[in-house]
Each structure stands twice: as C-alpha cells, then as structure tokens.
C-alpha positions in Angstrom: -42.8 -42.0 -11.5 -39.9 -41.5 -8.7 -40.0 -38.4 -5.8 -36.5 -36.0 -6.3 -34.1 -36.8 -3.5 -30.7 -35.4 -2.6 -28.2 -37.1 -4.6 -25.1 -34.8 -3.4 -23.9 -32.5 -1.1 -20.9 -30.6 -1.4 -19.7 -28.4 1.4 -17.4 -25.6 0.6 -15.8 -24.5 3.7 -13.6 -21.6 2.7 -16.6 -19.9 0.4 -19.1 -20.9 3.5 -21.5 -22.6 1.0 -23.2 -25.8 0.5 -24.0 -27.0 -2.7 -27.0 -29.1 -3.2 -27.8 -31.6 -6.1 -31.0 -33.3 -6.7 -31.6 -36.7 -8.5 -33.2 -34.5 -11.1 -30.3 -32.5 -12.1 -31.4 -29.4 -10.1 -28.6 -27.3 -8.3 -29.4 -25.4 -5.1 -26.6 -23.6 -2.9 -26.8 -22.1 0.7 -24.4 -19.2 1.0 -23.8 -18.1 4.5 -22.7 -14.8 5.5 -21.2 -15.5 9.0 -19.1 -18.3 10.5 -21.7 -18.9 13.0 -24.5 -19.4 10.4 -22.2 -21.5 8.1 -21.4 -23.7 11.3 -25.4 -23.8 12.2 -25.8 -25.2 8.4 -22.7 -27.8 8.5 -24.2 -29.2 11.7 -27.5 -29.8 10.0 -26.0 -31.0 7.0 -23.7 -33.5 9.2 -27.0 -34.4 10.9 -29.3 -35.1 8.2 -27.1 -36.1 4.8 -26.1 -39.6 4.4 -22.4 -40.0 4.4 -22.0 -41.3 1.1 -23.7 -38.4 -0.5 -21.5 -35.6 1.6 -18.2 -34.5 0.1 -16.0 -31.4 0.8 -14.4 -29.1 -2.0 -10.6 -28.5 -2.1 -9.6 -25.7 0.2 -6.7 -25.0 -2.0 -8.9 -24.5 -5.3 -10.1 -20.8 -5.7 -13.8 -20.4 -6.4 -16.3 -23.3 -7.2 -15.2 -26.2 -9.3 -16.9 -29.1 -11.0 -18.1 -31.7 -8.2 
C-alpha cells in the first residue's frame, strides 16, 4: 500500500488561492483573505513543493478552471 502524496499544486494568484491535489484524488484549497497571508503561503509552497508539481493558473481566465 502506497502512502498518499502531493501530486499537483496549482497557484491562482488572482484568486489568492492554492489548490492541492493528492495521489489519491483528494482536492484541497487554501483561500487567503489578505495579500500578506497569500504571500506567506506562496513562499511556503515554493520552498516545499517540487518544481515539477507546481503550476500557476492563467490570470486572464475568470474563476477556477480544470487544471
């Protein structure tokens, strides 16, 4: 039995939200209320998430899209 792990992380800068996807198909999101909060979460994500699993949403697309 394999352990669950982070398979993808999508950063929505415009929406100040980070979407996390697990190897088991679980989706979680971190919605930040302030710019400072978002910048702290973004810094943590950049320091801990492998670059090949990190992507950014298109800032010109309104709302969440299928990543």
